[in-house]
N, C-alpha and C positions, 0 to 999 in steps of 0.2 A: 526384438522386443522394444516396445516403447519405453521412454525414459521413466515415466511415472505410472507404469502398469501396477494396479492394485494399491496405489498410494491415494491418500485422502488429502485434499487441499481445501482450506478454509480461507475465503477472500472477503474482506469487508469493502463496502463501496463497489460491489461487483456488477452493478446494473449497467454501468456505462463507462466510457473513457478508458483509462488505464486498467481499472479493475475488470472491466468486461474483456479487454484484450488478453489479460492474464488468464481469465477463466477459459476463454476459447483455446488458447495455446496449451493450457494444462489438459483440457479435454482431449485435444488432438494427440497428446502424448500419453493418453491412457488413464489420467487421473479421475477419481471420483471427486466432484466439485460441490462444495457448499457455498452458495452465494449469500452473504449477509448484507442486508441493506434495509433502508427504511420501509420500502414498499416493494411488493412483488412486481417484476417486469417480465411478463410471459414471453415477450419477443426475445429478450436475452436468454431466458431459459431454453426456448426452442432452438436458438442458435447454438448454444453450448451442447445441447443434446444432439443436434445434427452434426456437430464437430466430432462426435464419437464418444463423448464422455457420459457417465452417469451424473446427474445433477439434481440438487435439491435447493430450496430457498428457505431461509429463516429470517424473519423480521428482526432487525437489531438496530437500536440507537446506540452507537458506540460510547456515547457520553453517559450512559446508564450502566453501571457495573453489573446490576442484576440481569439486565438484558444480555450483556456480553456473556456472563456466566451461563445463562440459559441457552444461548446460541452455541456455545462450545458443547454443552451437554446434549443438545439436539444433534450436533454433528456426530458425536460418539454413538448416540442411540441409532442414528441412521446408517452409519458406515463402520462403526466398531473401533475406529482409531483416528488419530490426527497426526499426519506426517509432515504437512506443509501448512504454514499460516502466513498469510500476506495481510498486513495491517495497512490498508490503502485509503480508507475513508478520510476525507479532509474537506475543509472549507477555507476561504480566504477573507480577509477584511480589507477595507479601503477607506481609511481616514487617518489623519495625523494624530499623534499621541494626545495632544491637548484637546482634541475634539472627539476622541473615541469614547463611546459610552462604556460603562462598566459591564453592561449586558453583552455588548459585542465582544469585548475582551474575553469575558468568561466563556462565551459561546465557542470562540475559536480555540481557546486553550482546552476546554472540556472535550472537544471533538478531536483535535489534532494531537494533543499530548496525553491528556488523561485517557482518551479512548485507546491509544496505543498501550499505555500502561495496563489498563484493564484487560485488553486483549492478551498481552504477554503473561500477565499474572495467571490467567486460567489456561492459556495454551501451554505454558511451561509446566504447570502443575500436571496436566495430562501427559505431556511428553515425557516427564520424569517417571511415569509409571510404565513406559514402553521401553523394552530393551533396545529397540531401534532408534530411540530418541526422536529427533525431528529437525526441521529447518524453519526458521522464522525470518521473514523479510519485511522490514518496515520501509514504507515509502516516504522518504524525506523530500528534499528539494535542493536546487542550487541555493535557495535561501537558507539552507542549513549551514552555509559558509559565508554568504554575503548578505546584503540587505538592499532594500529599496524603500523609497518614501511611501508612507501610508499603510504599511503592512506590519506594524509592530507585533501584533499578536501572532500572525502567521510566521514571521521570521523567528520570533522567540520560540514558538512551538517546534519549529523544524530544527533550530539549533539544539534545543533540549532533546529532541528525539535521537540525535546522534549520540549524546552522552548516555541516554537510557539504553540504547542499543549496545554500546560498549560494555556497560555494567552487566547487562544480561548475558552477553557473550562470556565475560569473565566468570560469572557465577555458574555457568552451565557447560563450560567446555568439557569437563570431565563426565558429563551426563550424556554425551553424544548428541547434544543440542547445539546447533549453530545458529547464531543470530547476526544478521547483517542488515545494512540499510542501502537504499539506492537514492541518488539525488538527481531527479529529472530536471532537464532544462525546461524551457517553455514548450509544452506539448499541446497540440491542437485537439483539445477536449472541450466538452460542454462547460466544465468549470472555468477554463480560461476564457472562452468566447462569451460566456454569459456575463463575465465581468469586464468585457471590452466596452469602452465608452467612445472610441474613435473610429469604429468600423474598420474599413480596409487600411486606414492610416495606422490604427492601433496594431494590426497584424504586421504591417511592414516594420514598425518600430520594434516589435518583439523579435521579428526575424533578424533584424540588424544587430541584435545583441549577441548573436552566436557567430562563431568563426565560420560555420557552414552556411550562414545567411538563410536559414529556413527554420521553421518550427519542427519539432520532433513529432513522430507518430506514436500513438499508444502501443502499437506492436513492437516498436523499438525498445520501449521500457519493459514490455512483457518478456521479450527475449532475454534481457538481462536478469529479470526475476527468475526465469526458468533456469538459467545458468547457476545462480546462487542457490536455488532449491535442489539442484541435481548433485549427483556424486562427482561431477566434473569439478565442483567447488568444495570437495570434501575436506580441504585444509584451509578453508576460508571462514573465519569468524571474527566478528567485531569490525568488519569492513564497512566503510562508507564509500560507495562507488558512484561517482558522478556519471550520468549518461546525459550529456548536455550540449552536444554539437559544438563544443569548444567555447561555451559561455565563460567558463571560469579562467580561461587563459587569455582573455582579451584585456 
């Protein structure tokens, strides 16, 4: 039997990168997948369907609490339950604090932190109605523990995400709801490469920051997500798990 047979997985930012990799692996393990993103990507939906899973799409701007609530409601209407939620949608900023606009600060915080809070608020409310509970995985970053120049909003949001994860885990441990976070290193995704300013040199610099001297692959993060979502991690909650190729030990 597949690990997530008859389970329902809700994934924000599921159109590409890490979110897409999670959706594909969930589908291969038998999950029914709801992809929540800004726009429909038929290519992604077709790939998930081909992987063997039942899949739906719901338009969702995670910085809008009404949109998030509606997306969870649509998931329940489509599949009848919510067993796994992956709060993955995120953006990054690139300016020093004294030059950062208030609009940019608020945009990043609203998506990366408020969006996770909105997600968990409605995900937990649903999971509390289910005897089976559920599993929530929040996608943080190595910047949940360290910092780099120019990404004040991103680092702040990812640091705060870990605290939010731990509080949710404490509040819901008796409800059979596990809440964990993953801290990816630099992963070769559109989000990373779209913010590259130095081409191949930029990639080499990013690779050098890891003990393994390479970027991670979206599938490597997805496999860690599947572990935390599965019964193999049944005694794990409130965990922040770095998956970073040795970035944090350098």
